[in-house]
C-alpha positions in Angstrom: 100.7 77.2 60.1 97.8 76.7 57.7 97.6 75.3 54.2 97.5 78.9 53.0 100.9 79.4 54.7 99.6 82.1 57.2 99.9 81.9 60.9 96.7 82.8 62.8 97.0 85.2 65.8 94.2 85.9 68.3 95.0 89.3 69.9 93.3 89.9 73.3 92.4 93.2 74.8 90.6 94.2 78.0 89.2 97.6 77.3 90.5 99.7 74.4 91.3 102.9 76.3 93.3 105.8 75.0 97.0 105.1 75.4 99.8 102.7 74.4 97.9 99.4 74.4 95.1 100.7 72.1 97.8 102.0 69.6 99.5 98.6 69.9 96.4 97.0 68.5 96.4 99.3 65.5 100.1 98.6 65.0 99.5 94.9 64.7 97.3 95.5 61.7 100.5 96.4 59.8 101.9 93.0 60.6 99.4 91.3 58.4 100.6 93.2 55.3 104.3 92.5 56.0 104.4 88.8 57.1 102.3 85.6 56.5 100.2 86.3 59.6 96.5 86.9 60.0 95.3 88.7 63.1 91.9 88.8 64.7 91.3 90.8 67.9 88.9 90.1 70.7 88.1 93.0 73.1 86.0 93.3 76.2 84.9 96.9 76.7 84.0 98.1 80.2 81.5 100.9 80.8 83.8 103.4 82.6 86.7 104.2 80.3 87.6 106.7 77.6 87.5 104.3 74.7 89.7 105.0 71.7 86.9 105.1 69.2 89.0 106.2 66.3 91.3 103.2 66.5 88.5 100.9 67.2 86.6 102.0 64.1 89.8 101.6 62.0 89.9 97.9 63.0 86.3 97.4 61.9 85.1 93.8 61.7 88.7 92.6 62.4 87.9 93.0 66.1 85.2 91.3 68.0 83.9 93.6 70.7 82.0 92.5 73.7 80.5 95.3 75.7 80.5 94.2 79.3 78.5 95.3 82.3 79.7 94.8 85.9 80.1 91.1 86.8 79.3 90.2 83.2 80.7 86.7 82.3 79.2 86.4 78.9 82.5 87.5 77.4 83.8 84.0 78.3 81.3 82.3 76.1 82.0 84.8 73.3 85.7 84.1 73.6 85.1 80.3 73.5 83.2 80.7 70.3 85.9 82.9 68.7 88.7 80.5 69.8 86.9 77.5 68.3 86.1 79.4 65.1 89.5 81.0 64.6 91.7 78.1 66.0 94.7 80.4 66.5 98.3 79.3 66.4 99.3 82.2 68.6 97.3 83.9 71.3 98.7 87.3 72.1 97.7 89.3 75.2 98.2 92.9 76.0 97.9 94.4 79.5 96.9 93.0 82.8 93.4 91.6 82.4 94.1 90.3 79.0 96.7 87.8 80.4 93.9 86.4 82.5 91.8 86.2 79.4 94.6 84.2 77.7 94.7 81.7 80.6 90.9 81.2 80.1 91.5 80.9 76.4 93.9 78.0 77.1 91.3 76.2 79.0 88.6 76.8 76.4 90.7 76.0 73.3 90.4 72.7 71.5 93.9 72.8 70.3 97.3 74.0 71.7 98.7 77.4 70.8 101.7 79.6 71.6 101.1 82.2 74.2 102.7 85.5 73.6 102.3 88.7 75.5 103.3 92.3 75.2 104.6 93.9 78.4 103.9 97.6 78.8 105.2 98.0 82.4 103.8 97.9 85.9 100.2 98.7 86.7 100.0 101.7 89.0 96.7 102.0 90.9 95.1 105.4 90.2 93.5 105.5 93.7 94.6 104.2 97.2 91.6 101.8 97.2 93.0 100.0 94.2 96.6 99.5 95.4 96.1 95.9 96.5 94.5 95.1 93.2 97.5 96.7 91.5 99.8 94.4 93.5 97.8 91.3 92.4 97.7 92.4 88.8 101.5 92.8 88.7 102.2 89.5 90.5 99.9 87.6 88.1 101.5 89.3 85.0 105.0 88.3 86.2 103.8 84.8 87.0 102.2 84.5 83.5 105.4 85.7 81.8 107.6 83.3 83.8 105.4 80.2 83.6 103.0 80.4 80.7 104.1 82.7 77.9 106.3 81.2 75.2 107.5 84.7 74.4 107.2 88.3 75.7 107.6 91.5 73.7 108.8 94.2 76.2 108.4 97.8 75.0 111.6 98.9 76.6 114.9 97.5 77.8 114.0 98.8 81.2 111.0 96.4 81.1 113.1 93.5 80.0 115.6 94.1 82.9 112.7 94.3 85.4 111.2 91.0 84.2 114.5 89.2 84.2 114.9 90.4 87.8 111.6 88.8 88.6 112.8 85.4 87.2 111.8 85.5 83.6 113.9 83.8 81.0 115.8 86.5 79.1 116.0 84.4 76.0 112.2 84.5 75.7 112.0 88.3 75.9 112.4 90.6 72.9 112.7 94.4 73.3 110.7 96.2 70.6 110.2 99.8 71.3 106.9 101.5 70.7 106.5 103.3 67.4 104.0 105.8 66.1 103.1 107.1 62.6 104.5 110.4 61.4 101.9 113.0 60.6 101.6 116.0 58.4 101.6 119.2 60.4 98.3 121.0 61.0 99.6 124.5 60.1 96.5 126.2 61.5 96.4 124.3 64.8 98.7 126.5 66.8 96.8 129.7 66.2 93.4 128.0 66.5 94.0 126.3 69.8 95.9 129.1 71.4 92.9 131.3 70.6 90.5 128.7 72.0 92.6 128.6 75.3 93.0 132.4 75.4 96.8 132.2 75.0 98.3 135.5 73.8 100.7 135.6 70.8 103.7 136.5 73.0 103.0 133.9 75.7 105.2 130.9 76.2 103.0 127.8 76.6 104.2 124.8 78.7 102.0 121.7 78.5 101.3 118.1 79.1 98.9 115.6 77.6 98.3 112.7 80.0 95.9 110.8 82.3 95.4 112.7 85.5 96.7 109.9 87.7 99.1 110.2 90.7 101.8 108.3 88.8 102.0 110.9 86.1 103.5 113.5 88.5 101.3 116.4 87.4 101.1 117.8 90.9 104.9 118.3 90.7 104.5 120.1 87.4 101.9 122.5 88.9 104.2 123.3 91.8 107.2 123.8 89.5 105.2 126.0 87.2 104.1 128.1 90.2 107.8 128.9 90.9 108.4 129.9 87.3 105.1 131.8 86.8 106.0 134.3 89.5 109.2 135.4 87.7 108.0 135.1 84.1 104.5 136.6 83.6 104.4 135.5 79.9 104.3 131.8 80.8 101.2 129.7 80.7 100.5 126.1 81.5 98.0 123.8 79.7 96.9 120.5 81.2 95.3 118.2 78.6 93.5 115.1 79.9 91.2 113.8 82.6 91.4 111.2 85.4 91.1 110.6 89.1 93.1 113.7 90.1 91.0 116.2 88.1 89.4 117.9 91.1 92.6 117.7 93.2 94.7 119.4 90.5 92.1 122.1 90.0 92.2 122.8 93.8 96.0 122.8 93.8 96.0 125.4 90.9 93.5 127.6 92.8 95.4 127.3 96.1 98.7 128.4 94.4 96.9 131.5 92.8 97.5 130.1 89.3 93.9 129.9 88.1 94.4 132.7 85.5 97.6 131.0 84.2 96.6 127.4 83.9 94.2 126.0 81.3 92.4 122.7 81.8 91.2 121.4 78.5 89.5 118.1 79.6 89.8 114.9 77.7 90.8 115.4 74.0 91.6 113.2 71.1 93.4 115.8 68.9 96.7 115.5 70.8 98.9 116.1 67.7 97.1 119.5 67.2 97.4 120.4 70.9 101.1 119.8 70.8 101.5 122.3 68.0 100.1 124.9 70.3 102.8 124.2 72.9 106.3 125.7 73.2 107.6 123.2 75.8 106.3 119.7 76.6 106.8 118.3 80.1 106.5 114.7 81.1 106.9 114.7 84.9 106.0 111.0 85.5 107.1 109.1 88.6 107.2 105.9 86.5 106.9 105.0 82.8 107.7 102.1 80.5 108.0 103.5 77.0 105.9 106.6 76.8 103.7 107.2 73.8 103.2 110.8 74.9 106.9 111.4 74.9 107.1 110.0 71.3 104.3 112.2 70.2 106.1 115.3 71.6 109.3 114.2 69.8 107.4 113.7 66.6 106.1 117.2 66.9 109.6 118.6 67.4 108.9 120.1 70.8 111.4 121.2 73.4 111.0 118.5 76.0 111.6 118.1 79.8 111.2 114.5 81.0 111.9 112.7 84.2 114.6 110.0 84.6 112.3 107.0 85.1 111.6 103.8 83.2 112.3 103.8 79.5 112.2 107.6 79.1 116.0 107.9 78.6 115.8 105.2 75.9 113.7 107.6 73.9 115.3 111.0 74.7 118.8 111.7 76.0 119.9 114.5 78.3 121.0 117.7 76.6 120.4 116.0 73.2 116.7 115.5 72.7 115.4 116.7 76.1 116.3 118.0 79.5 116.2 115.1 81.9 115.3 115.8 85.6 114.8 113.6 88.6 111.2 112.6 89.4 109.2 114.4 92.1 111.9 117.2 92.2 110.1 120.5 92.0 113.2 122.6 92.1 115.0 120.7 89.3 111.9 120.8 87.1 111.4 124.5 87.7 115.1 125.2 86.9 114.7 123.2 83.6 111.6 125.1 82.7 113.3 128.5 83.5 116.2 127.5 81.3 114.0 126.8 78.3 112.0 130.0 78.9 115.2 132.0 78.7 116.9 130.1 75.8 115.0 130.2 72.5 118.0 128.6 70.7 118.0 125.6 73.1 114.3 125.1 72.6 114.8 125.0 68.9 117.8 122.7 69.1 116.1 120.2 71.4 113.0 120.1 69.3 114.9 119.5 66.1 117.0 116.7 67.6 113.9 115.1 69.2 112.2 114.9 65.8 115.3 113.6 64.1 115.6 110.8 66.7 111.9 110.0 66.4 112.3 109.6 62.6 115.4 107.4 63.0 114.2 105.1 65.9 110.5 105.2 66.7 108.4 105.2 63.6 105.6 102.6 63.5 106.9 100.9 60.4 110.1 100.1 62.3 108.0 98.6 65.1 105.9 96.6 62.6 108.9 95.2 60.9 110.5 94.0 64.2 107.2 92.6 65.5 106.6 90.8 62.3 110.0 89.1 62.4 109.5 88.1 66.1 106.0 86.6 65.5 107.3 84.6 62.5 110.2 83.4 64.8 107.7 82.4 67.5 105.4 80.6 65.1 108.4 78.5 63.9 109.0 77.1 67.4 108.4 73.4 67.6 106.4 73.1 70.8 103.3 75.2 71.4 102.8 76.5 75.0 99.5 76.8 76.8 
């Protein structure tokens, strides 16, 4: 704690890609207005990722960005300079590589600090060649949480239970669900985007917005849609995103004879507008922690189908805010899709309940309030950890 009464937090990020971790950085900005906490972020940007430029620009000079090249170690010197200049009371790390950054920060720091991390679930390698790296990432993260972190914020109860099962102290883990800002509806988005994607006015549009990685289960969605498409010619599917499976998914769509029924939009940042164009949102993941994509669909009031993995059922409950199906089950997913195709009232009811639950439980101001309280609690602990 400083003479000005404010706790200094250094927040570490390795890459600032589109997804939950980048939005977590933006959420932390709200903490500074709610609690006696000042936050400065340090981010290493690699050359091969879809960087969330919008959020990065919002942070402005409150984030120090080092643009790294392969095998670049200059970020270590930049981090040392920032640690010495900022002299944080808390160093907070988010994601796998950033925990490694926090360990280096402990070596470089001239004074002790409390190590806090946010845990967003297991790292799942996007390609077979990276599976061993994924194992190493997860083992290091679990070791860091057990042995080094004073406190961990888990984004789902599912994550807390997993970490406790790996030997973490449950008294040092706080569950704070992700939250996102509510948005005004773009009243013209539905018509505009359906026209862009050549979706007819009477078509029922099923969709997903996601990275095209194996863990997202999109291949299961394509196969399930293939079963539905044959019986319901008015159905269409939109796949929003990009990733390692892009070519494989396009080949799968072509081999199923669905090329005229499936739209690939590529990577987009206007996800809220894209959701307005959909009638049904599907999240067929094989694993999740606490999905931002699911929260975005709930905010939009969409009829949702989601798999029973990770923290998904902490967000949406079966037959209340969504239809819950087993992961990697083509038949169950196709049945749920067919049910929503045939039942307009159910689509409306699920969408209404999903939005109500979003407003009650998963707004960003609620997340900010709980995170602020927890960081104040951590700052008051008598013995800093390194």
